C-alpha positions in Angstrom: 94.8 107.4 124.8 95.2 106.6 121.2 95.6 102.9 120.4 97.2 101.5 117.3 94.5 100.0 115.0 94.9 96.2 114.6 95.5 95.3 111.0 93.7 92.7 108.9 95.2 89.2 109.5 95.3 89.5 113.3 93.3 86.7 114.9 91.5 89.1 117.3 89.5 90.4 114.4 88.1 86.8 113.7 87.1 86.0 117.3 83.6 86.4 118.8 84.2 89.0 121.5 83.2 88.4 125.1 80.6 90.2 127.1 81.8 92.9 129.5 81.0 92.2 133.2 79.9 95.4 134.9 82.8 96.8 136.9 85.4 94.7 135.2 86.7 97.7 133.2 86.2 101.5 133.3 83.8 101.6 130.3 83.7 105.4 130.4 87.5 105.8 130.1 87.7 103.0 127.5 84.9 104.6 125.4 86.8 107.9 125.5 89.9 106.1 124.3 88.0 104.5 121.5 86.5 107.8 120.4 90.0 109.4 120.5 91.5 106.6 118.5 88.6 106.7 116.0 88.8 110.5 115.5 92.6 110.2 115.1 92.1 107.8 112.2 89.2 109.8 110.7 86.8 106.9 111.3 83.0 106.9 112.0 83.0 103.7 114.0 85.4 101.6 116.0 85.0 98.3 117.8 87.1 97.1 120.7 88.6 94.2 118.7 90.1 96.8 116.4 92.3 97.9 119.2 93.1 94.4 120.3 90.5 94.0 123.0 88.2 91.0 122.4 85.2 92.6 124.3 81.7 93.5 123.2 81.9 97.3 122.9 82.0 99.8 120.0 81.6 103.5 119.5 80.1 105.4 116.5 79.9 109.0 115.4 78.3 109.4 112.0 77.6 113.1 112.4 80.7 113.9 110.2 79.0 112.4 107.2 76.4 115.2 107.2 78.8 118.0 107.8 79.5 119.1 104.2 76.2 118.0 102.8 73.5 120.5 101.6 70.5 120.5 103.9 68.3 118.4 101.5 71.0 115.6 101.2 71.6 115.2 105.0 70.8 111.8 106.4 68.4 112.3 109.3 69.5 109.0 110.9 72.9 110.6 111.5 71.8 113.7 113.4 73.3 113.5 116.8 74.4 109.9 116.1 77.3 109.6 118.5 77.0 106.6 120.8 78.6 103.9 122.8 77.3 100.3 122.6 78.2 97.9 125.4 77.3 94.2 125.1 75.0 94.9 122.1 72.7 92.3 120.7 71.0 92.8 117.3 67.4 91.7 117.9 66.1 92.2 114.3 67.2 93.3 110.9 64.5 94.3 108.5 63.7 96.2 105.3 65.3 96.0 101.8 69.0 95.3 101.5 70.9 98.2 100.0 74.4 98.5 98.7 77.0 100.9 99.9 80.8 101.0 99.4 82.3 100.3 102.9 85.8 100.5 104.2 87.4 99.6 107.5 90.2 101.2 109.6 91.7 97.7 110.0 91.7 97.2 106.2 93.1 100.5 104.8 92.9 101.5 101.2 90.3 98.8 100.4 86.6 99.4 99.8 83.8 97.2 98.6 80.1 97.3 98.0 78.2 95.6 100.9 74.5 94.9 100.9 72.8 95.2 104.3 69.2 95.4 105.6 68.0 99.0 106.0 66.7 98.7 109.5 68.3 97.3 112.7 66.8 96.8 116.1 69.5 96.6 118.8 69.7 96.1 122.6 72.7 97.5 124.4 74.0 99.2 127.5 75.4 102.7 127.7 78.4 103.7 129.8 76.1 104.2 132.9 74.9 100.6 132.4 71.4 101.7 131.4 69.8 99.3 129.0 68.4 100.5 125.7 66.4 98.9 122.9 66.4 101.1 119.8 65.7 101.0 116.1 67.9 102.6 113.5 67.6 102.9 109.8 69.7 104.2 106.8 73.3 105.0 107.3 73.1 104.8 111.1 71.9 101.2 110.8 74.7 100.3 108.4 77.4 101.8 110.8 75.9 99.7 113.7 75.8 96.6 111.5 79.4 97.0 110.4 80.7 97.6 114.0 78.6 94.8 115.4 80.1 92.4 112.8 83.5 93.2 114.4 82.2 91.8 117.7 81.1 88.6 115.8 84.5 88.2 114.2 83.3 89.2 110.7 84.7 91.8 108.3 83.1 93.7 105.5 85.2 91.7 103.0 83.3 88.6 104.0 80.3 90.0 102.2 82.0 90.6 98.9 81.5 88.3 96.0 84.0 85.5 95.6 85.6 87.0 92.5 86.1 90.4 94.3 87.6 88.6 97.3 90.0 86.7 95.0 91.1 90.0 93.3 91.8 91.5 96.8 93.9 88.6 98.1 97.2 90.1 97.4 96.3 93.5 98.8 94.9 91.8 101.9 98.1 89.8 102.3 100.1 93.0 101.9 98.1 94.6 104.8 98.8 91.6 107.0 102.6 92.0 106.2 102.5 95.7 107.0 103.0 96.8 103.4 100.3 99.5 103.5 100.2 103.2 104.2 97.7 104.6 106.7 97.5 108.0 108.2 97.3 106.5 111.7 99.3 104.1 113.8 98.6 100.4 113.1 99.7 97.1 114.7 100.4 94.3 112.3 100.2 90.5 113.0 103.5 88.9 114.1 
């Protein structure tokens, strides 16, 4: 099932999402829906709040970022990087902060340089409720940090310098009002 993507300005994107109790939802079915919605919107990550569900779950698939790259430019952190994270908890962020221009399906047509630590250690459950503690670096770490922020009610625009945020105010207001074009179905605040 393809969900509409919740647009910037909706309060669900600013709430801290709730843990999922085992058995309360069909996490396998919901993760399939999240992947389907994400692929439909040409995304590489999607968090439950972005489809209107304030629960702690997100999916990632960064493999597409390596597809058209020459072998020497492929990011090894993205090889086979397709995962579901349920009730994740970032345990540690480490390494030098590095900048990269991020975007977000909930904030179409806006990008901005965000600095994040290069390494992340995260604890989470998979769809079989097996617990994992894993460390990621490079682009994989960044994708995880971006999606994890959605569970904390944070958006990539929160990391932008004040002047850049000021310059984006009108564009963000337009998104909230539904005055934006996206190649996928969106749901705008009432």
